[in-house]
C-alpha positions in Angstrom: 31.7 -38.8 -74.8 29.3 -41.7 -75.3 30.8 -43.4 -72.3 30.1 -40.3 -70.1 26.5 -40.0 -71.4 26.0 -43.7 -70.6 27.2 -43.2 -67.0 25.0 -40.2 -66.5 22.1 -42.2 -67.8 22.9 -45.1 -65.4 23.1 -42.7 -62.5 19.7 -41.1 -63.4 18.1 -44.5 -63.6 19.6 -45.6 -60.3 18.5 -42.4 -58.5 15.0 -42.7 -59.9 14.6 -46.3 -58.9 15.6 -45.6 -55.2 12.5 -46.4 -53.1 10.7 -43.3 -52.0 11.6 -42.8 -48.3 11.3 -40.0 -45.9 14.2 -37.8 -45.1 16.4 -39.2 -42.4 14.6 -38.7 -39.1 11.2 -38.0 -40.5 8.2 -39.8 -39.1 6.9 -42.6 -41.3 3.9 -44.8 -41.0 2.5 -42.2 -38.7 -0.4 -43.7 -36.6 -3.6 -41.8 -35.9 -2.4 -41.1 -32.3 1.4 -40.7 -32.5 3.3 -40.7 -29.2 6.1 -38.4 -30.5 4.7 -34.9 -29.9 5.3 -32.5 -32.7 6.1 -29.0 -31.6 3.1 -26.7 -31.8 3.4 -23.4 -33.8 5.6 -20.8 -32.2 3.9 -18.0 -30.2 3.2 -14.9 -32.1 3.1 -11.3 -30.7 2.0 -8.1 -32.3 4.3 -5.1 -32.3 1.9 -3.5 -29.8 2.1 -6.6 -27.5 5.9 -6.6 -27.6 6.2 -2.9 -27.0 3.8 -3.1 -24.0 5.8 -6.0 -22.5 9.2 -4.3 -23.0 7.9 -1.0 -21.7 6.5 -2.7 -18.6 9.9 -4.2 -17.9 11.7 -0.9 -18.3 9.1 0.7 -16.1 9.7 -1.8 -13.3 13.5 -1.3 -13.7 13.0 2.5 -13.3 10.8 2.0 -10.3 13.5 0.1 -8.5 16.2 2.7 -9.3 16.8 5.5 -6.8 16.1 9.1 -7.9 19.0 11.0 -9.4 20.4 7.8 -10.9 21.2 6.2 -14.2 21.3 2.6 -15.6 23.8 1.8 -18.4 23.5 -1.5 -20.3 26.1 -2.5 -22.9 25.7 -5.1 -25.6 27.6 -8.3 -25.4 31.0 -8.6 -27.1 31.5 -11.0 -29.9 33.3 -14.2 -28.7 36.3 -15.5 -30.6 36.2 -19.1 -31.7 39.6 -19.1 -33.4 41.7 -16.8 -35.5 39.2 -14.6 -37.5 36.1 -16.8 -36.7 33.6 -15.8 -34.0 31.0 -17.8 -32.2 27.5 -17.1 -33.2 26.6 -13.8 -31.6 24.2 -13.8 -28.6 23.0 -10.6 -27.0 23.5 -9.8 -23.3 20.4 -11.1 -21.5 19.5 -8.0 -19.6 19.8 -5.6 -22.6 17.7 -8.0 -24.6 15.2 -8.3 -21.7 14.6 -4.5 -22.0 15.0 -4.0 -25.8 14.6 -7.2 -27.8 17.6 -6.1 -29.8 20.1 -8.7 -30.9 22.7 -6.5 -32.6 26.2 -5.8 -31.3 27.2 -2.2 -30.5 23.9 -1.2 -28.9 23.7 0.5 -25.5 20.7 1.4 -23.4 20.6 4.3 -20.9 17.8 4.9 -18.5 18.1 8.1 -16.5 15.9 9.0 -13.5 16.6 12.6 -12.7 14.2 14.6 -10.5 11.6 11.8 -10.8 11.6 12.0 -14.6 12.6 8.9 -16.5 14.4 9.2 -19.9 15.3 6.3 -22.1 18.1 6.6 -24.7 19.1 3.9 -27.2 22.5 4.2 -28.7 22.5 2.5 -32.1 25.3 2.0 -34.6 24.8 3.6 -38.0 24.3 1.2 -40.8 27.6 0.3 -42.6 27.3 -1.0 -46.2 30.7 -2.7 -46.1 29.8 -4.5 -42.9 26.4 -5.5 -44.2 28.0 -7.0 -47.4 29.9 -9.4 -45.2 27.6 -9.9 -42.3 24.0 -9.0 -43.2 21.7 -6.1 -42.6 22.1 -3.9 -39.6 19.2 -2.3 -37.8 17.9 0.9 -39.3 16.5 3.4 -36.8 13.0 2.3 -37.7 13.9 -1.3 -37.2 15.2 -0.5 -33.7 12.1 1.5 -32.8 9.8 -1.3 -34.1 11.6 -3.9 -32.1 12.2 -2.1 -28.8 9.5 0.6 -28.7 12.2 3.1 -27.6 11.8 6.3 -29.7 14.8 8.3 -28.6 17.8 7.1 -30.6 21.4 8.4 -30.5 24.3 7.5 -32.8 26.4 4.9 -31.0 29.5 6.9 -31.9 28.4 9.5 -29.3 28.3 7.1 -26.4 31.9 8.1 -25.4 30.7 11.7 -25.3 27.9 10.6 -22.9 30.5 9.0 -20.6 32.7 12.1 -20.7 29.7 14.2 -19.7 29.1 11.8 -16.8 32.7 12.2 -15.6 32.4 16.0 -15.8 28.8 16.1 -14.5 27.9 18.3 -17.4 25.1 18.3 -19.9 25.2 15.8 -22.8 24.3 17.3 -26.1 24.1 15.1 -29.2 25.9 16.5 -32.2 23.8 14.5 -34.6 20.3 14.7 -33.1 18.2 17.0 -30.9 18.9 14.9 -27.8 20.0 16.8 -24.7 20.3 15.4 -21.2 21.4 17.1 -18.0 23.6 14.6 -16.2 24.0 15.0 -12.5 23.4 11.4 -11.2 24.8 10.5 -7.9 24.4 6.8 -8.6 25.1 4.7 -11.7 23.9 1.1 -12.2 26.2 -1.1 -14.2 26.4 -4.9 -14.6 29.8 -5.1 -12.9 29.5 -8.1 -10.7 30.8 -10.9 -12.9 34.1 -9.9 -14.4 34.3 -12.9 -16.7 31.0 -12.0 -18.4 30.9 -8.2 -17.9 34.5 -7.1 -18.3 33.5 -4.0 -20.4 31.1 -3.0 -17.7 33.8 -3.4 -15.0 36.1 -1.2 -17.0 33.4 1.4 -17.3 32.7 1.2 -13.6 36.4 1.7 -12.8 36.6 4.7 -15.1 33.6 6.4 -13.5 34.6 5.6 -9.9 38.0 7.2 -10.5 36.5 10.6 -11.2 36.5 13.2 -8.4 34.6 16.5 -8.8 35.7 19.9 -7.6 34.1 19.2 -4.2 35.9 15.9 -3.8 32.8 13.9 -4.5 32.7 10.6 -6.4 30.0 8.8 -8.4 28.6 5.8 -6.6 28.6 2.7 -8.8 26.0 0.0 -8.0 25.9 -3.5 -9.4 22.6 -3.7 -11.4 22.4 -7.5 -11.4 20.4 -7.8 -8.1 17.8 -5.5 -9.6 17.4 -7.7 -12.7 17.6 -10.9 -10.6 14.5 -9.9 -8.8 12.6 -8.8 -11.9 13.5 -11.8 -14.0 12.7 -14.3 -11.3 8.9 -13.9 -11.9 8.0 -14.7 -15.5 5.2 -12.7 -17.2 2.6 -14.5 -19.4 4.6 -13.3 -22.4 7.8 -15.0 -21.1 5.9 -18.2 -20.1 4.8 -18.6 -23.8 8.4 -18.4 -24.9 9.5 -20.8 -22.3 6.7 -23.2 -23.2 7.8 -23.2 -26.8 11.4 -23.9 -25.9 10.2 -26.8 -23.8 7.9 -28.0 -26.6 10.9 -28.1 -29.1 12.9 -30.0 -26.5 10.1 -32.4 -25.9 10.0 -33.3 -29.6 13.8 -33.7 -29.7 13.6 -36.2 -26.8 10.7 -38.1 -28.4 12.6 -38.5 -31.7 15.8 -39.5 -29.9 14.0 -42.1 -27.8 12.4 -43.5 -31.0 15.7 -43.9 -32.8 18.0 -44.9 -30.0 17.7 -48.6 -30.7 19.3 -48.1 -34.1 22.0 -45.7 -33.0 25.6 -46.8 -32.8 27.2 -43.8 -31.2 26.2 -41.0 -28.8 26.9 -38.3 -31.4 24.2 -39.8 -33.6 21.6 -39.3 -30.9 22.9 -35.8 -30.2 22.6 -35.1 -33.9 18.9 -36.1 -33.8 18.4 -33.6 -30.9 20.1 -30.7 -32.5 18.5 -31.4 -35.9 15.2 -31.0 -34.2 16.2 -27.8 -32.6 17.2 -26.3 -35.9 14.2 -27.8 -37.7 11.9 -26.0 -35.2 13.8 -22.7 -35.5 15.3 -22.7 -32.0 18.1 -20.2 -31.5 20.0 -23.4 -30.8 20.8 -25.1 -27.5 20.7 -23.2 -24.2 23.7 -25.2 -23.1 25.9 -27.9 -24.6 23.9 -31.1 -25.0 24.7 -33.9 -22.6 24.2 -37.3 -24.2 25.9 -40.1 -22.2 25.4 -43.8 -22.4 26.4 -46.4 -19.8 29.3 -45.2 -17.7 29.2 -41.8 -19.4 25.8 -41.2 -17.8 27.6 -41.0 -14.4 29.4 -37.8 -15.5 27.3 -34.8 -14.7 28.4 -32.5 -17.5 29.5 -35.1 -20.1 29.6 -33.3 -23.5 31.9 -35.3 -25.7 29.3 -37.6 -27.2 32.0 -40.0 -28.4 30.9 -43.2 -26.6 29.2 -46.3 -28.0 25.5 -46.8 -27.6 25.2 -50.3 -26.1 22.0 -52.3 -26.0 22.0 -53.1 -22.3 23.0 -49.6 -21.1 21.0 -46.6 -19.9 21.2 -43.4 -22.0 21.1 -40.1 -20.0 20.2 -37.0 -22.0 20.2 -33.5 -20.6 19.3 -31.1 -23.4 17.5 -27.9 -23.8 16.5 -25.8 -26.8 16.8 -22.0 -26.6 14.0 -20.0 -28.2 14.2 -16.2 -28.3 16.7 -16.1 -25.4 14.7 -18.5 -23.2 16.0 -22.0 -22.6 14.4 -25.3 -21.6 16.3 -27.7 -19.3 15.1 -31.3 -19.4 16.7 -34.6 -18.6 15.5 -38.1 -19.3 17.3 -41.4 -18.6 16.0 -44.4 -20.5 17.2 -47.9 -21.5 18.7 -48.4 -25.0 17.0 -51.7 -25.3 13.6 -50.2 -24.4 13.4 -52.2 -21.1 15.0 -51.4 -17.7 17.0 -54.1 -16.0 16.1 -54.9 -12.4 19.2 -53.0 -11.2 18.5 -50.0 -13.4 14.9 -49.9 -12.4 15.8 -49.9 -8.7 17.9 -46.8 -9.1 15.5 -45.1 -11.4 12.5 -45.6 -9.1 14.3 -43.8 -6.2 15.1 -40.8 -8.4 11.5 -40.8 -9.7 10.1 -40.9 -6.2 12.5 -38.1 -5.1 11.3 -35.9 -8.0 7.6 -36.6 -7.0 8.3 -35.7 -3.4 10.0 -32.4 -4.3 7.1 -31.5 -6.6 4.7 -31.8 -3.8 6.5 -29.0 -2.0 6.3 -26.6 -4.9 3.6 -24.0 -4.4 3.3 -20.3 -3.5 4.8 -19.5 -0.1 7.0 -22.6 -0.1 10.7 -22.6 -1.0 13.4 -24.2 -3.1 15.0 -25.5 0.2 11.8 -27.4 1.1 11.7 -29.1 -2.3 15.4 -29.9 -2.1 15.0 -31.5 1.3 12.1 -33.6 0.3 14.1 -35.0 -2.6 17.1 -35.6 -0.4 15.2 -37.6 2.2 13.8 -40.0 -0.5 17.3 -40.5 -2.0 18.9 -41.1 1.3 16.3 -43.7 2.3 16.5 -45.4 -1.1 20.3 -45.6 -1.1 20.2 -47.0 2.4 17.8 -49.8 1.4 20.0 -50.7 -1.6 23.0 -51.0 0.6 24.9 -48.1 -1.0 25.2 -46.1 2.2 25.3 -47.3 5.8 24.2 -44.2 7.7 21.2 -42.1 6.8 22.3 -39.3 9.2 25.6 -38.6 7.5 26.7 -37.2 4.2 27.5 -40.6 2.7 24.7 -40.0 0.2 26.8 -37.2 -1.4 29.0 -39.9 -2.9 26.1 -40.8 -5.2 24.0 -37.6 -5.3 26.5 -34.8 -5.4 24.6 -31.9 -6.9 21.8 -29.6 -5.9 18.2 -30.5 -6.4 17.3 -27.7 -8.9 17.8 -24.1 -10.1 15.9 -21.2 -11.6 15.4 -21.3 -15.3 14.7 -18.6 -17.9 17.1 -16.6 -20.0 20.0 -18.5 -18.5 19.8 -22.3 -18.0 20.9 -21.5 -14.5 19.0 -18.3 -14.2 19.4 -15.4 -11.8 17.5 -15.1 -8.6 17.8 -15.5 -4.8 17.4 -19.1 -3.7 16.2 -18.0 -0.3 13.1 -16.3 -1.5 9.6 -17.6 -1.0 8.0 -19.1 -4.1 5.6 -16.9 -6.0 3.3 -17.5 -9.0 5.3 -17.2 -12.2 8.6 -18.5 -10.9 10.2 -21.3 -12.9 12.7 -23.9 -11.7 14.1 -27.3 -12.6 13.3 -30.4 -10.6 16.3 -32.7 -11.1 17.4 -35.2 -8.5 19.8 -37.9 -9.6 22.0 -40.9 -8.6 25.3 -41.7 -10.2 27.2 -44.9 -9.3 30.6 -44.0 -10.8 33.0 -46.9 -11.4 35.9 -45.1 -9.6 33.8 -43.4 -6.9 35.2 -45.6 -4.1 38.8 -45.4 -5.3 39.6 -41.9 -3.9 38.3 -42.2 -0.3 40.9 -41.5 2.3 42.3 -44.6 3.8 40.8 -44.6 7.3 39.4 -47.2 9.6 35.9 -45.7 9.1 36.2 -45.7 5.3 37.5 -49.3 5.2 34.5 -50.4 7.2 32.2 -48.4 4.9 33.8 -50.0 1.8 33.5 -53.5 3.1 29.8 -53.0 3.7 28.8 -51.2 0.5 31.1 -53.1 -1.9 28.6 -55.8 -2.9 25.9 -53.2 -3.7 28.4 -51.1 -5.5 29.4 -53.9 -7.8 25.7 -54.6 -8.4 24.8 -51.0 -9.4 28.1 -49.8 -10.8 28.1 -47.6 -13.9 24.4 -46.8 -13.6 23.6 -43.1 -13.8 20.1 -41.7 -13.6 18.8 -38.1 -13.6 15.2 -37.1 -14.3 14.7 -33.3 -14.8 11.5 -31.4 -15.5 10.7 -27.7 -15.9 8.3 -26.5 -13.2 6.1 -23.4 -13.1 4.6 -22.1 -9.9 0.9 -21.4 -10.4 -1.7 -19.7 -8.2 -2.7 -23.1 -6.7 0.5 -25.2 -6.9 2.8 -26.2 -9.7 2.6 -27.1 -13.4 4.9 -29.7 -14.9 5.7 -27.8 -18.1 7.6 -30.8 -19.6 4.8 -33.2 -18.7 4.4 -34.5 -22.2 7.5 -36.6 -21.9 7.1 -39.9 -20.1 8.7 -40.3 -16.7 7.6 -43.5 -14.9 9.2 -46.8 -15.8 6.1 -48.2 -17.4 5.5 -45.0 -19.4 9.1 -44.8 -20.6 9.1 -48.4 -21.8 5.7 -48.0 -23.5 6.7 -44.8 -25.1 9.9 -46.2 -26.5 8.2 -49.2 -28.0 5.6 -47.0 -29.8 8.1 -44.3 -30.8 10.5 -46.8 -32.3 7.7 -47.8 -34.7 7.0 -44.2 -35.6 10.6 -43.4 -36.6 12.1 -44.9 -39.7 15.7 -43.9 -39.1 19.1 -45.5 -39.5 21.6 -43.2 -37.7 24.2 -41.8 -40.1 22.3 -43.3 -43.1 23.4 -46.8 -42.4 22.2 -49.9 -40.5 23.4 -50.8 -37.0 26.9 -52.3 -36.8 27.7 -51.0 -40.3 30.4 -48.3 -40.5 30.8 -48.6 -44.3 29.8 -46.4 -47.1 26.2 -45.3 -47.5 23.8 -46.9 -50.0 23.9 -43.9 -52.3 27.7 -43.9 -52.3 27.7 -47.5 -53.5 25.3 -46.7 -56.3 27.4 -43.8 -57.4 30.5 -45.9 -57.4 28.8 -48.7 -59.4 28.1 -46.0 -62.1 31.7 -45.1 -62.2 31.3 -41.6 -60.9 33.5 -39.8 -58.3 32.3 -36.8 -56.3 34.5 -34.3 -54.4 32.6 -32.5 -51.7 32.3 -28.7 -52.0 35.0 -26.8 -50.1 34.5 -23.4 -48.4 37.4 -21.3 -47.4 37.2 -17.8 -45.9 40.0 -15.4 -45.8 40.4 -12.0 -44.2 40.3 -10.3 -47.6 37.1 -11.9 -48.8 34.9 -14.9 -49.0 35.8 -17.7 -51.5 33.6 -20.6 -52.4 34.8 -23.4 -54.6 32.7 -26.3 -55.8 33.9 -29.1 -58.0 32.4 -32.2 -59.5 34.8 -34.5 -61.3 34.0 -37.5 -63.5 36.3 -40.4 -64.1 37.0 -41.3 -67.7 
């Protein structure tokens, strides 16, 4: 007994004598003008503001619907991770766009019959057993407060609604005073993408198969083009949400660039990013984080994060926080050492210049195609000057710049919208040219006389720039007079990147994983625990189908 008391006393003394340090990743010795930009407070909206925004969206949807028609939106299905574990639930974008409801089992119906618009929200009843396991469900008042829709129907009656549609008869709720005469000739359903909207496709097939007594059929119309047009132009409300997602992402980049010199592995840098996302209450990421160092930077969608972080390499990070269903999409490429080599700088400058050229084309009345072409021309000329291509009038550049210039952003990282449309105020897109000199890029060219000649000419330059991958990506907002760089608080030019990294590294006191570079051994605290003769077993959590079980254990050696 005395021995155990002595050990506890030693442990207490050791813990109390540990120098006071900030939590891993916190800013220490913060200067008066820090370069790492802390995320501003999240936007706040009153219930009235939210209701007004959602009602305006639903009104614009109804305006685009033909008379004597109906829109049916279903909630997203839960996605299985493995066995009895689901992925974190995320609501279907278009349903959320019109209701702000994140709960599964919700359906929205908008009917436009004889010029009159009716909105019905089908809501599951609260289930105490379900809530015990999974948390509180929406009450009717919760759903009204969030969506502003006041006509609610029990979700259990949704099947009766569909049956009424098939029969072209009146829908009468058995649990409320809702009645709806249903004689629509056209029904809008999200049935374009079978992978994402398989329930909607099944519903469309059911409705299309029905034939009335006169031999007529319901016309099923894909609703996605309707939403693609509306979601393409962001409201001031949406822009505030996008700006906050970008601000969170900006801080994550700043912190990562400040700690990169002390990181050993890509996953440590990714952890800094996603820690910041959670710390700032983002929904999470809008797409899997891309954190690739050295050769891994030449893979466009590299998501493993298992490579070493080497001092002389470039780190390419393409990450974006999602906040309230709106996602940022930003990429930065920067030197682990804090200084670009001559070869790295040469590639980087071409990409930077291409991004600048594209931005000059972004304004109302212009097009995505004009910006893409401006970026392409700069990259082609730059690659030719470096000796990586031999013909500026061919597609040789596609060997090193193989993706498109940019895409719409919003509720999806690759958001919906027609790329042939003229740019308008409120549209948002990415600006992301890149160059990737993959180590095996020349190995798979067909063996032809033309290619052998090409290889002989570009081989010296290829060996010089091999394994360098650079992408710079910013989020752009079309304004009345031009374009706003929404991610402008992150450095882009070579000089700005190098200066930022030097200052940011001084702001961050951080040893990735709790240990110094090159050390893969136990942490400082583990050593102190061991020296006190104590052993700890980490808490275990196991979940079974019949209940949740939590076991914690702490054992002492005698």
